[in-house]
Short mmCIF file of the C-alpha atoms (twelve columns), coordinates in Angstrom:
data_MODEL
# 
_entry.id   MODEL 
# 
loop_
_atom_site.group_PDB 
_atom_site.id 
_atom_site.type_symbol 
_atom_site.label_atom_id 
_atom_site.label_alt_id 
_atom_site.label_comp_id 
_atom_site.label_asym_id 
_atom_site.label_seq_id 
_atom_site.Cartn_x 
_atom_site.Cartn_y 
_atom_site.Cartn_z 
_atom_site.pdbx_PDB_model_num 
ATOM 1  C CA . MET A 1  0.086   0.025  0.014   1 
ATOM 2  C CA . ASP A 2  1.367   3.376  -0.921  1 
ATOM 3  C CA . MET A 3  1.065   6.419  1.252   1 
ATOM 4  C CA . PHE A 4  0.507   9.828  -0.370  1 
ATOM 5  C CA . VAL A 5  1.135   13.169 1.448   1 
ATOM 6  C CA . PHE A 6  -0.833  16.298 0.391   1 
ATOM 7  C CA . THR A 7  -1.495  19.816 1.642   1 
ATOM 8  C CA . GLY A 8  -4.905  20.839 3.049   1 
ATOM 9  C CA . ILE A 9  -6.116  24.409 3.271   1 
ATOM 10 C CA . ILE A 10 -9.220  25.493 5.030   1 
ATOM 11 C CA . TRP A 11 -10.714 28.983 5.181   1 
ATOM 12 C CA . LYS A 12 -13.832 30.686 6.265   1 
ATOM 13 C CA . GLU A 13 -16.396 31.650 3.631   1 
ATOM 14 C CA . GLU A 14 -19.548 33.681 4.535   1 
ATOM 15 C CA . LYS A 15 -21.589 30.727 6.050   1 
ATOM 16 C CA . GLU A 16 -19.361 27.743 5.689   1 
ATOM 17 C CA . TYR A 17 -15.729 26.663 5.514   1 
ATOM 18 C CA . SER A 18 -13.990 25.609 2.276   1 
ATOM 19 C CA . ALA A 19 -11.219 23.292 2.054   1 
ATOM 20 C CA . LEU A 20 -8.773  22.589 -0.904  1 
ATOM 21 C CA . CYS A 21 -5.962  20.184 -1.672  1 
ATOM 22 C CA . PRO A 22 -3.898  22.232 -4.065  1 
ATOM 23 C CA . GLU A 23 -1.967  19.304 -5.522  1 
ATOM 24 C CA . LEU A 24 -5.148  17.459 -6.633  1 
ATOM 25 C CA . ASP A 25 -7.413  20.407 -7.105  1 
ATOM 26 C CA . ALA A 26 -9.860  18.645 -4.920  1 
ATOM 27 C CA . THR A 27 -12.245 20.690 -2.804  1 
ATOM 28 C CA . SER A 28 -14.942 20.403 -0.162  1 
ATOM 29 C CA . GLN A 29 -16.948 22.459 2.272   1 
ATOM 30 C CA . GLY A 30 -18.421 22.021 5.842   1 
ATOM 31 C CA . LYS A 31 -20.273 23.915 8.424   1 
ATOM 32 C CA . THR A 32 -17.246 23.745 10.772  1 
ATOM 33 C CA . PRO A 33 -13.471 23.391 10.016  1 
ATOM 34 C CA . ALA A 34 -13.514 19.811 11.190  1 
ATOM 35 C CA . GLU A 35 -16.407 18.910 8.748   1 
ATOM 36 C CA . ALA A 36 -14.533 20.668 5.845   1 
ATOM 37 C CA . ARG A 37 -11.363 18.725 6.678   1 
ATOM 38 C CA . GLN A 38 -13.061 15.412 6.871   1 
ATOM 39 C CA . ASN A 39 -14.902 16.113 3.564   1 
ATOM 40 C CA . LEU A 40 -11.629 17.039 2.013   1 
ATOM 41 C CA . PHE A 41 -10.086 13.623 3.136   1 
ATOM 42 C CA . GLU A 42 -13.031 11.871 1.489   1 
ATOM 43 C CA . ALA A 43 -12.778 14.010 -1.719  1 
ATOM 44 C CA . ALA A 44 -9.034  13.338 -2.031  1 
ATOM 45 C CA . ALA A 45 -9.364  9.585  -1.517  1 
ATOM 46 C CA . LEU A 46 -12.193 9.517  -4.108  1 
ATOM 47 C CA . HIS A 47 -10.310 11.409 -6.559  1 
ATOM 48 C CA . LEU A 48 -7.230  9.190  -6.261  1 
ATOM 49 C CA . GLU A 49 -9.351  5.997  -6.547  1 
ATOM 50 C CA . GLY A 50 -11.037 7.256  -9.678  1 
ATOM 51 C CA . SER A 51 -7.803  8.420  -11.212 1 
ATOM 52 C CA . PHE A 52 -6.142  5.061  -10.621 1 
ATOM 53 C CA . GLU A 53 -9.091  3.100  -11.791 1 
ATOM 54 C CA . ASP A 54 -9.415  5.058  -14.987 1 
ATOM 55 C CA . GLY A 55 -5.542  5.271  -15.666 1 
ATOM 56 C CA . LEU A 56 -5.559  9.008  -15.450 1 
ATOM 57 C CA . PRO A 57 -2.945  11.401 -13.856 1 
ATOM 58 C CA . TYR A 58 -3.937  12.116 -10.327 1 
ATOM 59 C CA . LEU A 59 -1.967  15.256 -9.770  1 
ATOM 60 C CA . ARG A 60 -3.800  18.324 -11.002 1 
ATOM 61 C CA . PRO A 61 -2.163  21.295 -9.262  1 
ATOM 62 C CA . VAL A 62 -4.383  24.369 -8.794  1 
ATOM 63 C CA . PRO A 63 -3.323  27.305 -10.950 1 
ATOM 64 C CA . THR A 64 -1.284  29.788 -8.956  1 
ATOM 65 C CA . GLU A 65 -3.812  32.558 -9.391  1 
ATOM 66 C CA . GLU A 66 -6.568  30.372 -7.913  1 
ATOM 67 C CA . ASP A 67 -4.530  29.155 -4.853  1 
ATOM 68 C CA . PRO A 68 -5.995  30.701 -1.763  1 
ATOM 69 C CA . ARG A 69 -2.566  30.933 -0.229  1 
ATOM 70 C CA . ASN A 70 -1.819  33.601 -2.847  1 
ATOM 71 C CA . SER A 71 -5.027  35.661 -2.446  1 
ATOM 72 C CA . LEU A 72 -6.353  35.313 1.230   1 
ATOM 73 C CA . PRO A 73 -4.580  36.700 4.368   1 
ATOM 74 C CA . ALA A 74 -2.458  34.097 6.098   1 
ATOM 75 C CA . SER A 75 -4.458  34.638 9.224   1 
ATOM 76 C CA . THR A 76 -7.640  33.382 7.646   1 
ATOM 77 C CA . LEU A 77 -5.990  30.092 6.357   1 
ATOM 78 C CA . GLU A 78 -5.478  26.838 8.221   1 
ATOM 79 C CA . ILE A 79 -2.772  24.905 6.335   1 
ATOM 80 C CA . PHE A 80 -1.902  21.199 7.163   1 
ATOM 81 C CA . LYS A 81 -0.439  18.097 5.689   1 
ATOM 82 C CA . PHE A 82 -2.577  14.846 5.387   1 
ATOM 83 C CA . LYS A 83 -1.968  11.361 4.131   1 
ATOM 84 C CA . VAL A 84 -4.011  9.126  2.071   1 
ATOM 85 C CA . ASP A 85 -3.352  5.394  1.792   1 
ATOM 86 C CA . ALA A 86 -3.949  3.839  -1.583  1 
ATOM 87 C CA . ALA A 87 -3.755  0.227  -2.693  1 
ATOM 88 C CA . ILE A 88 -2.409  0.150  -6.269  1 
ATOM 89 C CA . LYS A 89 -2.933  -3.095 -8.243  1 
ATOM 90 C CA . ALA A 90 -1.474  -3.878 -11.656 1 
ATOM 91 C CA . HIS A 91 -3.648  -5.579 -14.221 1 
ATOM 92 C CA . ALA A 92 -2.659  -7.076 -17.568 1 
# 
């Protein structure tokens, strides 16, 4: 089983929290930071699973101009690392 390490970013929107994994361009939302984080974990895992099953590249970095780290004040961002386990099987 391979372990992938990614970056997570959470910030407050008007009524909810948004979360982004900039390496995968996977996003989620939640009513709390914890819910947004958990939803991001699920979105990242589903993205990887689908990419592997379909033989597609899994890395899809967010364009620099759309990365919230470049547009929002650092005080509004929560930045963390997270890991995703992925079982990769080869088929002929």
